[in-house]
C-alpha positions in Angstrom: 0.2 -0.1 -0.1 1.5 3.2 -0.8 -1.1 6.1 -1.0 0.7 8.7 1.5 -2.7 8.9 3.1 -2.6 5.0 4.9 -0.4 6.2 7.6 -2.8 8.9 8.8 -5.7 7.4 8.3 -4.6 4.7 10.8 -3.2 7.4 12.9 -6.6 8.5 13.3 -8.0 5.1 13.5 -6.2 4.4 16.4 -7.2 7.5 18.3 -10.8 7.4 17.6 -12.8 6.4 20.8 -16.0 5.8 18.0 -16.6 5.3 14.9 -15.0 7.6 12.6 -17.1 8.8 9.2 -15.4 8.3 5.2 -16.8 12.4 5.2 -14.6 13.0 8.5 -11.5 11.1 7.1 -11.5 12.7 3.7 -11.8 16.3 5.3 -9.1 15.4 7.9 -6.6 14.0 5.2 -7.4 16.9 2.4 -8.5 14.0 -0.4 -11.7 12.8 -1.6 -14.1 10.9 0.0 -13.6 8.2 -3.0 -10.3 7.8 -2.2 -10.1 7.3 1.5 -12.6 4.6 0.8 -10.7 2.8 -1.4 -8.0 3.0 1.7 -10.2 1.8 4.4 -11.0 -1.1 1.8 -7.4 -2.2 1.2 -6.1 -1.4 5.0 -9.5 -3.9 6.1 -8.0 -6.5 3.4 -4.0 -6.5 4.3 -4.8 -7.1 8.6 -7.3 -9.9 7.4 -5.1 -11.3 5.1 -1.7 -10.5 7.5 -3.6 -12.1 10.5 -3.6 -9.2 12.5 -5.0 -9.7 16.2 -7.5 -6.6 15.3 -9.8 -5.7 12.3 -10.8 -2.6 10.7 -14.8 -2.6 10.1 -17.2 -0.2 9.1 -20.0 -0.2 11.8 -22.4 2.8 13.3 -21.6 4.8 10.6 -18.0 4.9 10.7 -14.7 2.9 10.9 -13.0 1.7 14.1 -10.6 -0.7 15.1 -11.6 -4.1 16.8 -10.3 -7.1 18.2 -10.9 -10.7 16.7 -13.2 -12.7 18.9 -11.0 -15.8 18.3 -8.9 -14.3 21.1 -11.9 -13.8 23.7 -10.5 -16.1 25.9 -7.0 -14.9 26.4 -8.4 -11.4 26.6 -10.5 -11.8 29.3 -8.1 -14.0 31.4 -6.1 -10.8 30.8 -8.7 -8.5 32.2 -10.0 -10.8 35.3 -6.9 -12.8 36.2 -3.8 -10.6 35.0 -2.3 -7.8 37.1 -4.4 -5.3 35.6 -7.5 -6.9 37.0 -7.1 -4.7 40.7 -9.2 -1.9 40.4 -7.9 1.7 40.4 -8.6 4.0 43.9 -11.1 6.1 41.6 -12.6 3.2 40.1 -13.6 1.3 43.7 -14.9 4.5 45.4 -17.1 4.6 41.7 -18.2 0.8 42.1 -19.0 1.7 45.9 -21.4 4.5 45.1 -23.0 2.5 42.4 -23.6 -0.4 44.9 -24.8 1.7 47.5 -27.3 3.9 45.0 -28.1 1.5 42.1 -30.1 2.1 40.1 -28.0 5.3 39.6 -27.0 7.6 37.0 -23.9 8.5 35.9 -24.4 12.4 36.5 -25.6 11.4 39.9 -22.5 9.6 40.5 -20.1 12.5 39.0 -22.4 15.0 41.5 -21.5 12.6 44.8 -17.4 11.9 44.0 -17.2 15.8 42.1 -15.5 14.2 39.2 -16.2 13.0 35.6 -17.0 9.0 36.0 -17.3 8.1 32.2 -14.0 6.7 32.3 -14.1 4.6 35.2 -17.8 3.6 34.3 -16.4 2.4 31.3 -13.8 0.0 33.0 -16.3 -1.2 35.3 -18.8 -2.5 33.0 -15.6 -4.0 30.7 -15.0 -5.6 34.2 -18.4 -6.9 34.1 -19.1 -5.6 37.9 -21.4 -2.8 36.5 -23.9 -2.6 33.9 -26.9 -1.0 32.5 -30.6 -1.5 33.3 -32.5 0.7 31.2 -33.1 4.5 31.5 -35.4 6.5 34.3 -38.8 6.9 33.1 -39.2 10.5 34.5 -35.7 11.6 33.4 -34.6 9.7 30.6 -31.2 9.5 32.3 -29.0 5.7 31.5 -29.2 3.9 35.1 -26.3 1.7 36.4 -26.9 -1.0 38.8 -23.9 -4.0 39.7 -24.1 -7.2 38.5 -23.6 -10.9 39.9 -20.1 -10.6 39.3 -19.4 -8.0 41.8 -21.6 -10.0 44.6 -19.4 -12.9 43.8 -16.2 -11.0 43.8 -17.4 -9.4 47.6 -18.5 -12.5 48.9 -21.7 -11.4 49.3 -25.0 -13.8 48.8 -27.5 -10.3 48.0 -26.8 -6.3 48.1 -28.3 -6.5 51.6 -25.3 -8.3 52.7 -23.7 -4.8 52.1 -21.9 -3.5 55.1 -22.9 0.1 56.4 -21.9 2.9 53.9 -19.4 5.1 56.0 -16.4 2.6 56.9 -16.1 1.8 52.8 -16.0 5.5 52.0 -13.9 7.2 54.6 -12.4 9.8 52.3 -15.8 11.0 51.3 -16.5 13.4 54.2 -20.0 13.6 55.3 -21.2 11.4 52.3 -24.2 10.1 53.5 -25.7 13.6 54.1 -24.6 14.4 50.7 -26.7 11.4 49.6 -29.8 12.4 50.9 -29.3 16.2 49.7 -28.8 14.9 46.5 -32.0 12.7 46.8 -33.9 15.7 47.0 -32.6 17.2 43.7 -33.4 16.0 40.0 -30.3 13.5 39.9 -30.0 14.7 36.0 -29.8 18.5 36.9 -26.6 20.5 36.5 -23.3 19.3 35.2 -20.7 17.4 36.6 -17.1 19.3 38.1 -14.7 19.5 35.4 -12.1 17.4 36.7 -11.6 13.8 34.9 -10.5 10.7 36.6 -7.3 9.1 35.2 -8.5 5.7 36.0 -10.0 5.3 32.5 -9.2 1.9 31.3 -9.7 0.2 27.6 -12.5 -2.2 27.2 -10.4 -4.7 26.5 -12.9 -7.9 25.6 -13.1 -9.7 22.6 -15.5 -8.2 19.1 -14.9 -5.0 21.3 -13.4 -1.6 19.9 -9.5 -2.0 19.9 -7.6 0.9 21.5 -4.1 2.4 22.2 -4.5 4.1 25.4 -1.8 3.9 28.1 -2.6 1.6 31.4 -3.6 3.9 34.4 -1.3 3.6 37.1 -3.3 0.9 39.7 -3.4 1.3 43.6 -2.4 -1.7 45.4 
C-alpha cells in the first residue's frame, strides 16, 4: 500500500473513541471521499490477509479497529486474572457509590464524587462488575447497577449483605448527608465538576473496539 494518506488514516483510527466516518477522514486528510474509501478497503484487506490481532470494520456509520473474537479467551484472562484485574482507587470509589445508590445515573455518581466518571464507569462495565439497567422513566437518564459478578467477587449473597456505608468511603466527608441532599434534587440537574478521573482503561474484551490508550497506574 503506497498511498501516503494510509498512515494518517491509521493514526486517526487508532486515536478514535468512536467510529469515524469516511467524510471526516477525508476532510482531515484533505483527500476525496472515494479515495479514502478505497484506502480503508485496502487496509481492511491487509489486516485480514496478514493475520493481525485486530480488524478494521465499518459499523455505526463509521470505521474503527476491533479485536478479533478468536482471542476472546486470552483477553478475558488478561482482564480478570492478570495484573490489570486490580481496580484503581477512583474505580473502587465509583463502584461503591453505584453499589449503594443503584440504580443510579452517571451524573449523580459524578455529583457525589465531584469528578467526571465516564472513564471509570467504562472500566467497571468492561470488568463485568457494573451494567446498564435501562433508563429512568422520568428523566431518561441511563441507570447503572452492579452485576452478579460483583456479588461473587465481594463474597456477598445479595445486596442486603452490603456493610454500612461510612466504613467503606472514609475519605468522602459526610457522604451520607450528601446523598440525602441529592435525593431531594433532580439527579440530572446541572453538570458534573470538570475534573476527570485518571483511571480510564480500555475495554479489551473480544470483538470490542481496540484502543491504544496507556494503561493507568493501579493502586495496591
